[in-house]
N, C-alpha and C positions, 0 to 999 in steps of 0.2 A: 721606584717601587716603594710603597708606603712601609713604614716600620711595623713591626709586630704589634706594638702598642696601639698604633693608629688603626691597624686592621682589626684588632680585638675590639676597640671602641666602636668601629663601624659595624661589626657583626652584632654587638650587643644592642646598638641603636636601630639598625635596619631590619633585623630579623627577629620576630617574636616567636617563631617556631622553626623547627628544622625543616618542616614542609616548605616554608617560604624560601629558605636557602636552596633546597633541592629543586624547587621550581625555577628559581633564577638560573641555576646551573643548566637545567634542561633548555631554557629559553636562550641562554648565551651560546649554545652550540650552533644555533642557526638564527642569528639576529634578524635576518630579513623575512623569516617565515612568520606569518600570522597564525596563531593557534586558536582554535575554537575551544569552548569549554569542554565539550565531550572528548576532544583530542587530548586535552591536558589531563582530564580525569583518567583516561586510558594510559597515557604515558606515565603518569605519577602512580597509577594503581591506587587511586584514592577515591574520595567522595566529592560530589559537587560542592558541598559546604567547605571542606578543607581547601579545595582548589580556589574557591571564590575568596575565602579569607586570605589565602596566600597572595592572590592577585591584588587584593585590596592593600595588603601590607607593602607589596612591591611598588604599587602605584604611589603610595604615600612616601616611600623611600626614594622615588624618582628613578626607578630602575626599569619600568615597563610603561608602555602606552597601550591604550585600547582604541579600536576604531568603532565606527558607527554600528557595525554588525556584532560588536562585542568580542571580537578576536583580540588576542593579546600578543604583543611582540616586545622583545627585549630592546629597549632604547633608553640608555641612561641619560639623565638630565644634562650631564656635561662630562668632560674628559676626566675630571677629578673623581667623579662618581664611578666612571668606568674603571679607573685604576684601582679604586677601593674594591669594587666588585670582583675584579680579576684577582686581587690579593686575597680576598675572602674565599674565593673558589679554590685558589692554590693551597691555602692553609687547610681548607676542608679536605682536600685530596690528601695532603700530607699527614694531617692530624685530626681525623674525623671525630674521635671521641673528645678531644680537647675543645673543638669547635661546638659540639653538641652541648658540652657542659657550659660553655660561655652563654649559649642561647637560653638554656633552661635554668641557669643559676638564679636564685632569688634576687629580685631587683633591690638595689640599695634604696634607701629613703631619698637620696639625692636624685637618683634616676626617676623615681616615682614623681617627685616634685617637678622635675624638668619636663617629664612627659605630660603633666597636667597643663602645661603651657604650649605644648607642641601644636603647631598650626596644622589643621586638617584641610584637605581639599574639599571644597563644597561640591555637592552633586547637583 
């Protein structure tokens, strides 16, 4: 299991909003299920925009895949990413307010600088 410090770092880097973490938790419950955009909007009780932004963040983080129909399914890029996602979800269940603060805390200048060089997946 990753350390608390590793988990916190993962949460800060992988999730730009609480919505994206919540979406990952929904998708992790049934990783074999492909979800359509309308199903995710209903499950999240959110908007198309928020769900699409969250899906985009999870794609960038290597936590989900999409198919040709646009359905989304939980599929971490590797076992290490799965361990971090599981640790993030566990911490969120145990200490939701602390995790929310991690996500919404102002970004440090070092994080902003590092994000400027983050590789994005080309569409």
